[in-house]
A tleap script that builds the chain and sets N, CA, C and O, in Angstrom:
source leaprc.protein.ff14SB
mol = sequence {
  NMET GLY TYR VAL ILE TYR LEU SER PHE PRO
  ALA ILE LEU LEU LEU LEU ILE VAL ALA ILE
  THR PHE TYR LEU ILE GLY ARG LYS ILE GLY
  ARG ARG GLU GLY ILE GLU ALA ALA SER GLN
  PHE HIE TYR GLY PRO PRO LEU ALA ASN PHE
  PRO ALA PRO ALA PRO PRO HIE LYS ALA MET
  GLU LYS PRO PRO GLU PRO CVAL
}
set mol.1.N position { 0.822 -1.181 0.000 }
set mol.1.CA position { 0.000 0.000 0.000 }
set mol.1.C position { 0.872 1.253 0.000 }
set mol.1.O position { 0.746 2.069 -0.913 }
set mol.2.N position { 1.679 1.425 0.905 }
set mol.2.CA position { 2.546 2.591 0.939 }
set mol.2.C position { 3.536 2.465 2.070 }
set mol.2.O position { 3.390 1.652 2.983 }
set mol.3.N position { 4.523 3.280 1.975 }
set mol.3.CA position { 5.535 3.239 3.028 }
set mol.3.C position { 5.093 4.106 4.187 }
set mol.3.O position { 4.555 5.196 3.997 }
set mol.4.N position { 5.315 3.632 5.328 }
set mol.4.CA position { 5.016 4.390 6.530 }
set mol.4.C position { 6.350 4.751 7.163 }
set mol.4.O position { 7.181 3.891 7.454 }
set mol.5.N position { 6.526 6.048 7.366 }
set mol.5.CA position { 7.790 6.513 7.943 }
set mol.5.C position { 7.545 6.812 9.414 }
set mol.5.O position { 6.684 7.613 9.779 }
set mol.6.N position { 8.305 6.164 10.215 }
set mol.6.CA position { 8.198 6.379 11.651 }
set mol.6.C position { 9.313 7.336 12.075 }
set mol.6.O position { 10.496 7.058 11.878 }
set mol.7.N position { 8.922 8.447 12.650 }
set mol.7.CA position { 9.894 9.372 13.220 }
set mol.7.C position { 9.761 9.306 14.730 }
set mol.7.O position { 8.664 9.370 15.286 }
set mol.8.N position { 10.859 9.182 15.346 }
set mol.8.CA position { 10.824 9.089 16.801 }
set mol.8.C position { 10.605 10.468 17.418 }
set mol.8.O position { 10.859 11.498 16.792 }
set mol.9.N position { 10.143 10.459 18.620 }
set mol.9.CA position { 9.903 11.713 19.329 }
set mol.9.C position { 11.172 12.554 19.467 }
set mol.9.O position { 11.102 13.770 19.288 }
set mol.10.N position { 12.342 11.956 19.782 }
set mol.10.CA position { 13.553 12.783 19.865 }
set mol.10.C position { 13.908 13.453 18.532 }
set mol.10.O position { 14.404 14.580 18.532 }
set mol.11.N position { 13.667 12.790 17.404 }
set mol.11.CA position { 13.982 13.398 16.108 }
set mol.11.C position { 13.052 14.576 15.830 }
set mol.11.O position { 13.496 15.617 15.348 }
set mol.12.N position { 11.776 14.417 16.130 }
set mol.12.CA position { 10.825 15.517 15.943 }
set mol.12.C position { 11.173 16.676 16.865 }
set mol.12.O position { 11.116 17.836 16.459 }
set mol.13.N position { 11.527 16.368 18.090 }
set mol.13.CA position { 11.911 17.409 19.043 }
set mol.13.C position { 13.169 18.137 18.574 }
set mol.13.O position { 13.255 19.359 18.694 }
set mol.14.N position { 14.140 17.402 18.043 }
set mol.14.CA position { 15.364 18.022 17.536 }
set mol.14.C position { 15.057 18.963 16.368 }
set mol.14.O position { 15.570 20.080 16.324 }
set mol.15.N position { 14.233 18.523 15.431 }
set mol.15.CA position { 13.880 19.379 14.297 }
set mol.15.C position { 13.138 20.632 14.753 }
set mol.15.O position { 13.354 21.714 14.209 }
set mol.16.N position { 12.283 20.492 15.728 }
set mol.16.CA position { 11.555 21.640 16.253 }
set mol.16.C position { 12.501 22.640 16.918 }
set mol.16.O position { 12.370 23.849 16.723 }
set mol.17.N position { 13.445 22.140 17.694 }
set mol.17.CA position { 14.412 23.026 18.359 }
set mol.17.C position { 15.285 23.733 17.329 }
set mol.17.O position { 15.545 24.930 17.458 }
set mol.18.N position { 15.739 23.011 16.312 }
set mol.18.CA position { 16.575 23.623 15.270 }
set mol.18.C position { 15.789 24.685 14.507 }
set mol.18.O position { 16.326 25.754 14.217 }
set mol.19.N position { 14.532 24.411 14.177 }
set mol.19.CA position { 13.715 25.378 13.445 }
set mol.19.C position { 13.496 26.647 14.258 }
set mol.19.O position { 13.603 27.750 13.723 }
set mol.20.N position { 13.193 26.503 15.535 }
set mol.20.CA position { 12.990 27.681 16.389 }
set mol.20.C position { 14.284 28.467 16.533 }
set mol.20.O position { 14.263 29.698 16.547 }
set mol.21.N position { 15.414 27.767 16.642 }
set mol.21.CA position { 16.708 28.444 16.766 }
set mol.21.C position { 17.020 29.270 15.525 }
set mol.21.O position { 17.424 30.427 15.634 }
set mol.22.N position { 16.833 28.679 14.342 }
set mol.22.CA position { 17.087 29.428 13.110 }
set mol.22.C position { 16.142 30.618 12.978 }
set mol.22.O position { 16.547 31.678 12.501 }
set mol.23.N position { 14.909 30.455 13.388 }
set mol.23.CA position { 13.948 31.557 13.336 }
set mol.23.C position { 14.402 32.714 14.223 }
set mol.23.O position { 14.381 33.870 13.799 }
set mol.24.N position { 14.807 32.406 15.445 }
set mol.24.CA position { 15.222 33.460 16.372 }
set mol.24.C position { 16.507 34.138 15.917 }
set mol.24.O position { 16.642 35.355 16.045 }
set mol.25.N position { 17.455 33.366 15.386 }
set mol.25.CA position { 18.702 33.958 14.887 }
set mol.25.C position { 18.417 34.872 13.700 }
set mol.25.O position { 18.966 35.971 13.619 }
set mol.26.N position { 17.567 34.428 12.782 }
set mol.26.CA position { 17.225 35.247 11.620 }
set mol.26.C position { 16.510 36.522 12.006 }
set mol.26.O position { 16.743 37.574 11.412 }
set mol.27.N position { 15.638 36.436 13.000 }
set mol.27.CA position { 14.930 37.634 13.445 }
set mol.27.C position { 15.901 38.631 14.063 }
set mol.27.O position { 15.778 39.837 13.852 }
set mol.28.N position { 16.871 38.124 14.831 }
set mol.28.CA position { 17.855 39.012 15.456 }
set mol.28.C position { 18.709 39.705 14.395 }
set mol.28.O position { 18.959 40.907 14.486 }
set mol.29.N position { 19.151 38.956 13.399 }
set mol.29.CA position { 19.970 39.535 12.330 }
set mol.29.C position { 19.158 40.553 11.534 }
set mol.29.O position { 19.666 41.620 11.187 }
set mol.30.N position { 17.901 40.229 11.245 }
set mol.30.CA position { 17.047 41.149 10.498 }
set mol.30.C position { 16.807 42.449 11.235 }
set mol.30.O position { 16.820 43.521 10.631 }
set mol.31.N position { 16.588 42.361 12.530 }
set mol.31.CA position { 16.386 43.593 13.302 }
set mol.31.C position { 17.649 44.438 13.336 }
set mol.31.O position { 17.583 45.665 13.255 }
set mol.32.N position { 18.809 43.778 13.456 }
set mol.32.CA position { 20.069 44.524 13.475 }
set mol.32.C position { 20.284 45.228 12.139 }
set mol.32.O position { 20.696 46.388 12.116 }
set mol.33.N position { 20.011 44.544 11.022 }
set mol.33.CA position { 20.158 45.163 9.707 }
set mol.33.C position { 19.166 46.307 9.530 }
set mol.33.O position { 19.486 47.314 8.899 }
set mol.34.N position { 17.974 46.160 10.078 }
set mol.34.CA position { 16.978 47.218 9.970 }
set mol.34.C position { 17.384 48.466 10.717 }
set mol.34.O position { 17.156 49.577 10.241 }
set mol.35.N position { 17.982 48.299 11.878 }
set mol.35.CA position { 18.443 49.456 12.648 }
set mol.35.C position { 19.590 50.150 11.921 }
set mol.35.O position { 19.644 51.379 11.880 }
set mol.36.N position { 20.507 49.372 11.346 }
set mol.36.CA position { 21.621 49.961 10.604 }
set mol.36.C position { 21.125 50.680 9.358 }
set mol.36.O position { 21.630 51.752 9.024 }
set mol.37.N position { 20.159 50.117 8.676 }
set mol.37.CA position { 19.648 50.729 7.448 }
set mol.37.C position { 18.875 52.004 7.757 }
set mol.37.O position { 18.875 52.933 6.949 }
set mol.38.N position { 18.220 52.063 8.903 }
set mol.38.CA position { 17.438 53.246 9.246 }
set mol.38.C position { 18.344 54.436 9.540 }
set mol.38.O position { 17.923 55.581 9.374 }
set mol.39.N position { 19.566 54.193 9.967 }
set mol.39.CA position { 20.462 55.297 10.288 }
set mol.39.C position { 21.213 55.804 9.063 }
set mol.39.O position { 21.888 56.831 9.140 }
set mol.40.N position { 21.112 55.110 7.945 }
set mol.40.CA position { 21.790 55.538 6.726 }
set mol.40.C position { 20.781 56.146 5.773 }
set mol.40.O position { 19.572 55.969 5.926 }
set mol.41.N position { 21.305 56.879 4.767 }
set mol.41.CA position { 20.431 57.436 3.753 }
set mol.41.C position { 19.963 56.313 2.842 }
set mol.41.O position { 20.749 55.449 2.453 }
set mol.42.N position { 18.709 56.330 2.514 }
set mol.42.CA position { 18.150 55.228 1.729 }
set mol.42.C position { 18.569 55.315 0.268 }
set mol.42.O position { 18.905 54.294 -0.331 }
set mol.43.N position { 18.559 56.497 -0.313 }
set mol.43.CA position { 18.878 56.656 -1.726 }
set mol.43.C position { 20.211 57.365 -1.945 }
set mol.43.O position { 20.533 57.711 -3.082 }
set mol.44.N position { 20.975 57.586 -0.921 }
set mol.44.CA position { 22.253 58.263 -1.058 }
set mol.44.C position { 22.233 59.580 -0.302 }
set mol.44.O position { 21.216 59.948 0.286 }
set mol.45.N position { 23.354 60.291 -0.315 }
set mol.45.CA position { 23.415 61.560 0.416 }
set mol.45.C position { 22.548 62.617 -0.255 }
set mol.45.O position { 22.310 62.542 -1.460 }
set mol.46.N position { 22.075 63.597 0.502 }
set mol.46.CA position { 21.244 64.643 -0.090 }
set mol.46.C position { 22.061 65.519 -1.039 }
set mol.46.O position { 23.258 65.720 -0.835 }
set mol.47.N position { 21.412 66.029 -2.063 }
set mol.47.CA position { 22.073 66.884 -3.039 }
set mol.47.C position { 22.074 68.323 -2.552 }
set mol.47.O position { 21.271 68.707 -1.701 }
set mol.48.N position { 23.000 69.123 -3.111 }
set mol.48.CA position { 23.052 70.538 -2.776 }
set mol.48.C position { 21.852 71.239 -3.410 }
set mol.48.O position { 21.321 70.790 -4.427 }
set mol.49.N position { 21.435 72.344 -2.796 }
set mol.49.CA position { 20.305 73.097 -3.338 }
set mol.49.C position { 20.709 73.789 -4.629 }
set mol.49.O position { 21.833 74.273 -4.761 }
set mol.50.N position { 19.789 73.832 -5.575 }
set mol.50.CA position { 20.045 74.532 -6.824 }
set mol.50.C position { 19.820 76.024 -6.608 }
set mol.50.O position { 18.991 76.404 -5.781 }
set mol.51.N position { 20.554 76.892 -7.349 }
set mol.51.CA position { 20.334 78.336 -7.183 }
set mol.51.C position { 18.941 78.717 -7.687 }
set mol.51.O position { 18.375 78.051 -8.555 }
set mol.52.N position { 18.411 79.782 -7.135 }
set mol.52.CA position { 17.080 80.243 -7.530 }
set mol.52.C position { 17.128 80.778 -8.957 }
set mol.52.O position { 18.123 81.390 -9.346 }
set mol.53.N position { 16.087 80.564 -9.736 }
set mol.53.CA position { 16.083 81.080 -11.108 }
set mol.53.C position { 15.960 82.597 -11.106 }
set mol.53.O position { 15.439 83.187 -10.159 }
set mol.54.N position { 16.445 83.220 -12.173 }
set mol.54.CA position { 16.359 84.673 -12.299 }
set mol.54.C position { 14.894 85.070 -12.495 }
set mol.54.O position { 14.123 84.328 -13.104 }
set mol.55.N position { 14.517 86.233 -11.981 }
set mol.55.CA position { 13.130 86.662 -12.168 }
set mol.55.C position { 12.872 86.994 -13.638 }
set mol.55.O position { 13.815 87.288 -14.373 }
set mol.56.N position { 11.631 86.953 -14.072 }
set mol.56.CA position { 11.337 87.303 -15.465 }
set mol.56.C position { 11.668 88.764 -15.744 }
set mol.56.O position { 11.685 89.588 -14.829 }
set mol.57.N position { 11.931 89.083 -17.011 }
set mol.57.CA position { 12.337 90.451 -17.374 }
set mol.57.C position { 11.217 91.449 -17.142 }
set mol.57.O position { 11.493 92.606 -16.823 }
set mol.58.N position { 9.973 91.046 -17.290 }
set mol.58.CA position { 8.868 91.975 -17.065 }
set mol.58.C position { 8.864 92.463 -15.622 }
set mol.58.O position { 8.509 93.613 -15.364 }
set mol.59.N position { 9.235 91.646 -14.719 }
set mol.59.CA position { 9.216 92.035 -13.314 }
set mol.59.C position { 10.299 93.055 -13.009 }
set mol.59.O position { 10.191 93.796 -12.032 }
set mol.60.N position { 11.348 93.106 -13.835 }
set mol.60.CA position { 12.432 94.041 -13.562 }
set mol.60.C position { 12.199 95.390 -14.238 }
set mol.60.O position { 12.900 96.349 -13.914 }
set mol.61.N position { 11.240 95.506 -15.168 }
set mol.61.CA position { 10.966 96.793 -15.814 }
set mol.61.C position { 10.254 97.713 -14.832 }
set mol.61.O position { 9.572 97.266 -13.910 }
set mol.62.N position { 10.434 99.018 -15.056 }
set mol.62.CA position { 9.774 99.993 -14.193 }
set mol.62.C position { 8.305 100.102 -14.594 }
set mol.62.O position { 7.981 100.072 -15.781 }
set mol.63.N position { 7.436 100.226 -13.632 }
set mol.63.CA position { 6.036 100.458 -13.997 }
set mol.63.C position { 5.858 101.887 -14.524 }
set mol.63.O position { 6.635 102.772 -14.167 }
set mol.64.N position { 4.873 102.116 -15.346 }
set mol.64.CA position { 4.673 103.499 -15.849 }
set mol.64.C position { 4.307 104.428 -14.689 }
set mol.64.O position { 3.579 104.051 -13.770 }
set mol.65.N position { 4.837 105.654 -14.760 }
set mol.65.CA position { 4.587 106.610 -13.680 }
set mol.65.C position { 3.223 107.262 -13.871 }
set mol.65.O position { 2.835 107.605 -14.988 }
set mol.66.N position { 2.508 107.426 -12.774 }
set mol.66.CA position { 1.197 108.087 -12.915 }
set mol.66.C position { 1.361 109.557 -13.293 }
set mol.66.O position { 2.340 110.197 -12.911 }
set mol.67.N position { 0.414 110.076 -14.033 }
set mol.67.CA position { 0.483 111.466 -14.511 }
set mol.67.C position { -0.377 112.350 -13.659 }
set mol.67.O position { -0.453 113.554 -13.900 }
savepdb mol mol.pdb
quit
């Protein structure tokens, strides 16, 4: 009919302990990497501000004087 695999209780317990250990180690490493990444710039250092554009020429002309 089929093969029946018998796993002993100590083997199941060992696999469970190993799985929990790897989970906890991975979570610790992930949190440490997250803290390090949060303190760094995500896309690189900020760029310098660009100079302001010159005002339009119409704004620099004198308005007509009232008569």
